N, C-alpha and C positions, 0 to 999 in steps of 0.2 A: 481388465481389473474392474470390478464393480465399484461404483461410487461409495465413498464412506458415509456412514450415518452420523447424524448429530446426536450422539448418545452420551456425551460427557456431561455429568451433572453439574459441573462448574459453569456451564454455559447459561444457567438461569440465575437471575438476580436473587439476592437474599430476601428474607421476609420484609414486607413493606414496613417502614418506620419513619420517624421524623428525620432520620439522617439523610443527608444529600445523596441522591442517586446519580452516580456518574460511572462511566466505564470506558475503557480503551481496548480495542482489539487491533492487532497488527498482523501482517504477513511479510515474509521476505522472499517470496517467490515459490513456485510450485512446478512439479512435473519431471525434473531430471535428476533428482538425487536418489542414490541407491544405498541401502543399508550394507549390503555385501561389499567388503573392501574398505568401509569407513572405520575409523578408530574411535574409541570412547573419547579420546582427547579432542578429536576433530568435531565430534557431535557436541561436546561440552563448549567448545569455542563458539559455535553457531548459537547455541542456546544462551550463552553469556551475552552475545551481541544483541539478541532479541530482548533479553532482560534489561539491558542498558537502554534500549529504545523505549521499552514500556515505562521504565522509571522516569525517563525524561518527560514523556507526555503526562504521566501521572502527577508530577509536581505542578504542572499547569492546572490540571483539573482540581487537584487538592486545594489549591489556593483560590478557587472560584473562577479560574480563567475560562476562556472561550474554547469550545470544542475544536474550532478551526486552528487555534494556536497550539493546542495539545497534539493534534494530528500532524501538523507541520513539524513540531518539535521531535516527535517520534520518527517521522520519515527522514528528517535531517540527520539523525544519528545513523540511520542505515545508508543514507547517501554518502556519508563520510567514511563508511566502513568498506574496505575492498572485498569483503565476503559476499556482498550482494550486488545484483545487476542493476545498479543505479549510481549516478554520481561517480565517485572515485573507483567503483568496482564495475563500471558499465562495460558491456561487450562491444566488439567492433563490428562495423558493417563490412560488406564484401570488399570495399576499397581500403579497409584498414583505418577507418575514421570512426569517431564517436558522434552519434546523433541521439540526443536525449529527449525524453518526453515527460510531461507531468500534467497533473490536473488537481483541481480542488472544487468541491461542491458542498453547499450547506443546505439543510432542510428548511431554514428560514434565515433572514438576515441576522447577523450576530448582534448581540445586545450592545456591544461597543460601537456599533455603527447603525443606530436606529433609522437614519435617513436613507439607508440603502434601499432601493426599490425591491419589493418582494419578488418581482420577476427576475431580478438579477441574483442568481443562486450559484454561479460557478464561473470558473475560468480555466482554460487549458492551453498548453503550449507544446509545440513539437519542433523538431529539427534544430535543437539547441546544441551549440558547440563550445560555448565559453562560460555558461552559467554554472558556478560551483555547486550550488544547491538549487536545483530546478523547482523544488517545492516552495522555496522562498519567492521565486518569480511568480508562480501561480497565485500566491497570496497577495503579493504586491499589485499585480494586475487586477485581481478581483476588487481590491480596495481602492482602485483608481479608475472609476468609470469614465471620467472625463478624458483620460489618456488612452484607455483601452475599453471602448464601449462594446467590443465584440466578445462572444463567449469563447472564441478560439483564435489564437495567433500562432505565427511560426517564424523561425529563423532569426536573422540578424536584426530586423526591425523590432521584434519582441524583446530581444536581448538589450538593444539600445534603450528602449523604453524602461526596461528593468534597471539598467545601469543608472538612468536618470532618477530612479526612485531609491537608489542605494543598494540594489541587489548586486552582490559581489560577482565579478567576472574574473576568469583565470585563463591562462594559456592552455590550449587543448592538451598539452603534454601532462597536465595535472591528472587527467583521467586514466592515464596509462597504467596498467599493472601487467607484470610479466605473465601471470597465469592466464589472463584473458587474451593477451597477445598470442601466447602459444596455442590456445584454443582456436583462435582466428586462423592462424597458419595451418594448424592440423586439419581444420574443417575444409580448407581449400586444397588439401593435398600437398602443401608446401612444406619444406623442411623447417623445423622449429628453431634450429640453430644454424648460424649464430642469431642471437636476438638483435635484430637490426634497429628496432624502434628505440630511441634514446630514453633511458629512464630519467624522469625529471629530477633536476637538482635545483629546485626553486624554493628557498627557505620560506618565503611568504605564503606559498601554497601547500606546504607540507608541514604545517605547524601542529600544535597539540590538538587542534580541533578535529584533525583526521584520526580516526581510530587505528591504532597500531594493533595488528592482529595478535602479536605476541603478548600484549597487555591483557588479552582475554584468556590466555592460556597460563598454565602453571610453569611452562617452559619459557622463561623470560629472555633466554638467549636465542630463541627461535627467530630467524630472520626470513625464512621462506614459509609458504603455506600452500596447501593444495585444496582447491575448491571441492566441496562435497557434491555440488551440482555440475554436470558436464554439459557443455554447449547450451547455456541457459536460454530459455524463451520467456522467463518470468519477469516479475516486477517487485517493487516493495510498496506497501500501502498501510494506511491506518484509518480506522473509523472510530470517532469519539463521540460520546454523549456527555454534555455538560449539565450542570445543575439547573439550567434554565430550560432544558428539554431540547436544545439545539443539537443536531447531529451533523458532523462534518466528515467527509471522505476525502482523503488525499492519497494520490498514487504517483509513483515516479519510476522510470525505467530507462534502460539503455536499449530496449527492444530485443529482437532476436539476433543470435550470433550469425554473422555473415548475411544479414538482411540486405536487400537491394538498397542502393543509395536513394535517399528520399522516401523510403517506405514509412508510412504512418500506421501505427498499430492502434489497439483499442484504448490504450491509456489516455490519450487526449480526446477520444471520441465520446461525448456525453451520451449516457444511456447504454453504452456498450461495456467499457472497462470500469466505469464508475458511475455512481448515482447517489443523490440524497434528496429526500422529499418528505413533506408531511401533508396530511389531508384530514378533513373532518370525517369521523367515523359515520358510516351510513347505517341505515336500517330503520325499522319501525319502532313503535313505542316499547314493545316488549324487549327487543334487542338492546335498545338504548338503556332501558332500566336494568337489564341484566348486566350490561357492561359497567354501569355505575356501581352495582352491588359487588362486582368483582374488582372494583377499584381502578378500572380503566379510565384514562382521561378522555376528554372529548375528541382529542386528536390522536391519530396514529402517525408514525413516521418511520423511515428506514434509511440507512446509509450502507453503501456497498462499495467494495474495492475488489476487483478481480485480478487474477494472475494465471498465466499459462499461455496457451496458443491464442494470441489475441485476434487472429484473423477470424476464428470461429465466434469469438465474443461479439465481434462486429456483425457478422452474418445473423446472429441470433438476438441482437440487442439485449444481451444477457442481463446487464445490471438493472435496467429499467423494467425488464420483464419480471424481475423479482417483486418490485413494487406493485406492478399491475396485478400479479397473482394474489398478493396480499389484499389489495384494495377491492378487486372485483370478484375474486373467487373466495374471499375470506379465508385464505390459507394462512397458517401461522408462519413465522419467520423460518422455522425449521423446514416446514413443508415446501414453501416457495423456493428457498435456496436449493434444497435437495432436488426438486423437480427440474430446476434450471440446469443444475450440474449434470443430472441424468440425461437431460436433453442434449447438452453439449457432447456428452460421451457417445450418445447414439450417432451424432453427426461426425464423430472423429476428433472432437476438440478435447484436449487434455488440459487439466488445470484445477483451479479451485476458486472460492470466493470467501471473503470475510464480510460479515454483515451484522448489524445490530439494529434493534428497533427502539422506539421511544420509551418502552417499558424496561429497557436494559437487558433484554434477551439477546444472546449472541449465537451466531451460527458460523461454522467454519467447514463446510463440506468440501470434499475433493474427490476426484475420480482418477487419481494417478498415484505414483509411489510415495509421494510426500509433499508437504508444504510447510515451510518454516512459518510458525504461527505462535501467537501468544495473546493472553488476556490479563488485564489488571483491573481490580475493582477498588472501592474505598479502603479495603484493608491493606492496600499497598503491596500485596504479595504478587510478584510476576509469575505467571504460569505459562509454560512453553512446551512445544512439541515439534517434531520434525516429520516422522514417517506416518503413513496413513492409518496404521493400526495403534498409534500411541494416544494415550490420554494426556491431557494437559497437566503438568506437574511442576512443582517448584524445583529449580536446579539445585 
C-alpha cells in the first residue's frame, strides 16, 4: 500500500491574525485496523473517543496553558480508554503481563518553568507495571531534574520516584481488558476460553476517570466491545503548539502484542518514536529577508509522535530524521514527514506519524490501512479520521 499524502486542506493554519495560534494533533495508533467488517457504530465510537481527547487538550491551550500540559491531558484521556493500546487498554506481552512505555519532549523549556536548563528537553520511561497514567509520570520526572537527572528511566525505581511525586499507582489488574487478553491468547495459539485472568473489581481504580466505552456509543446498555484494530503494535500520542510557540510531544503505549518480556520499543527512545526541537532559521540575507516578508519567525520548530512497528522507527531514527530534513534540506513539514514515512515503508516498517511545526502546520502521513487521528484549532472543532483514504471531518 503506498503511503498516504498530506492532502487535507485542514492541515494548514488559518490566515495570520492577531488571534493566538495554537493547535493540537493526536493519534490513537496505526497499522492494524480494517474497514471491512467494521460497523458505523464501531467507527463512531473510536472517533468520539478521539474527539474527547482533543477537547481535553484544547481546554488547556484555550486558557493559555502549556503545550506540555495540553498534550498530557489529551494522552491521558486515551490512556483511560480501553479502545487504545495504552494504559487501561494496553496489550499483553508473551508472558501475559503488561509493560508500559511513555515519553515527553518539548521544543524549549515551558514558560511555567523558566529555570529549566535548555538542554533538558524531555523524559521517557519504560517497563512500567503500576503507573495508571504513564504520561503523568513522564511529565513529573521531566519537571524533577534533581530526582530524575537522566533522560530515560525504567521499571520499579522510576515508578517509586513517580509515586513520591504524587503519580498514581495501581494494581496491575487495572490494565486488564477481556478483548486484549483474548488477543494475547489467540496470538499464542491458546484457547481463549475460559478467560482465566481475573477481571478487576477495584472501585478505586475503576472510577469515572476511566472511559466507559458504552458512554461513547448510542447503545448505553452495551457492556462488551470489539476492538477495531487487531493484534495492535501502535501507540497513542499528542503534539501541541501553545501561544508562546512551545511545541510538546507526548507518546504512550503498551507496545506490541505478545512482545518478548523486557522489550523496549521506540516510544521511550528519544529521536525514534518522538521528538521536539526548535532552531534558528539559517540562510543568507536574501532568504532571511524573504522569510520575514512571508511572516516566518526567526525560529523554526517541530514536534513528532510516531505509531506503528516501532522496531523500524528505532532503526531509522524516524522522528529526529524529520527535524533534520527540515533543518538541513529545507524541506517543508509535509515533505519531511512524507519522505520519512516512505523510507519506513521501503524498509518494511508500517505505521504513521503526527507532526506540527512552529507555524501551526500539521502533517499526518501513514503507509498502512489506517491511523486513528485528529486535529483541533482555536475554533474548537475536533476533526477526526481513521482510514488511510479519509479526510479529517467533524463527527
